[in-house]
Residue, then its C-alpha position, 0 to 999 in steps of 0.5 A: m861765472t865763478l864764485e871767485q869772479l863774483r867775489i872780485f866784482t863785489a870787492v871792486a864795486r865796494a872799493s870803487h878802485v881796482t888796486r885797493a880791491a886787489a889789496s883787500l883780496h890779496l891778489g895782483q891788480s892784473a889778476v883782478s882786472a883779468a877776472l872782471a874782463a872775463l866776466e864782462t866778456r862772457h856775458g857781454a855786459k859792461l859792469f864798470h865805467r873807468e873814470g881816470r884812476g877810479i872805477v864806478l858801477s854802470e847801471i847793469g853793474r849796479l843792478f847786478l851787485p845785490a844778486a852777486e852779494a846774495v849768491l856769495a852770502e848763500a855760498g858762505r852759508a853752504e860752506a859753513l854748513l858743510a864745515a859744521l856737518t864735517n865737525a859734528t856740530a850740525g846735522r841730523l842723525r837717524l836712529q832706530a832702537s828696540q823698545t827696551i833700549a829706547s825706553y829704559w837705557l838710551p834716553r839718558h845717553l841721548a840727552a848727554f850727547r845733545s848737551t855736547h852736540p846741541g846742533i845735531a837733531l836726533e831722530l829716533v824710531i822704535g821697533n823690535t830687534a828685527e825691524v831695527a836690523a832691517a832699517i839699518v840694512k835699508g839705510e833708513a837709520e844710521l845707527g841701531f840699538v838692539e838686545g836680541p840676536i840678528d842674522a845680518p852679515s852686512l851689519q857690524r855689532e858692538t856691545i854697549a851695555r848689559d841687561q838682565l832678564i827676569v821671570l815675573v808673576a803677580p804676587g798671588h801666583p804660586w811661583a812668587a813664593a817658590a821656584p817653579e818645577d815645571l815651566t809649562a804649569t802656567q800660562w805665559v805672556l810674551r813679547e811678539p816674535g822678532s823682539g829681542t826680549r822674546a829671542e833671548f828668552e827662547a834661547a834661555l829656555a832652549a839651554h834648559g831643554v825646554p822648547v818655547a812651543a811647550l809653553d802655554i802662551a796666552l798672549e803675545l803683545p807688541s810692547n813691554e808695558a802691555v806685557r807687564g800690565a797683563v801679568e800684573a793683572g794675574l795672567g800667568a808669567t813673563a820674562l822682561s828686562a829688569s829695567v822694565a820690571a823695576p817700577s812694578l817690583e818696587a810697587g809690589l805689583l810684580a814678583a821676581v821668580d826664583f829662576a835663573l836667566p842669563a844676562r844679555n847684551f845691548s848692542l849698537l848696529h851700523h852698516a859695515a860697508r858704509a862710513l858713519s857720518p861725523a855725527g854718527a861717529a861721535l855718538k858711537a864713540r861716546l857709547t862705546t868708550g864708556s863703561i858697560s854696566p847693567p841697568h838698575a834693578p831692585d835688590r832680590p835674593p840670588p836665583a836658586r838652581p833652575p828647575d831640572a830640565r829633564r823634569a820639565r821635558r818629562r812633564t811636557c810629554d805627559 
């Protein structure tokens, strides 16, 4: 049987008249009669009794009617759901983001998106940059948000914001008062390898001629908050996003070191060979058409010239 046959059957059952049912369906009477005859013949069931010009349900038809109406109602709900999914008014959108973005940049944008798309459920998983890229490749998430470099040719990457890394120490550290002359002269607390923060810091060090292997790395920790807490406790220096550091800087728990680090990009990832869902396309459009601006960071003096890279290399070799 077909949905059209069920639609005709229920209309005739409600009208108790073929001609009136045909008019309500905008069909010819012969088309309605042919559909009923095909349904009865296919299943060997007499659904109606013809009485003069009228038509009444048989006992089989009376018992079948609620089931037919239920099927049509479910088909209607399925059609409405498909329309909602197509128009980005319903559905689920799976996202994955690196820690800095997920904690300090993305929430306000997801809240704004939900206000205009309340029917879309957002599912966010937090990982480091390498984990986010892997999730997009595997299809575990549709959109990803990272701040570090990635090596995944199958992924398309678009800049959505800019961020500033800064070097931080506790207020009592010597670097809080004067720019460091030797980056290897203190212990470091860094994010784990694979995080965007770690990768960007290593790239900045390399640009100054200082390999990360030359640093005295006391701790490698898997979260920004853990790194920040260790440095607040006096364990050396670190490099974190200005957004992550802002509360501690404002509270006087950390001091920004007079050492220049380059700005970095926050990027949106998706698989280049896979079409985005309407929900994914709607979120991407919101994020990529807005202005790109750095997260808030407290005012601080402009960084001085970074320490001489040759001096850093010479002292490392001593």
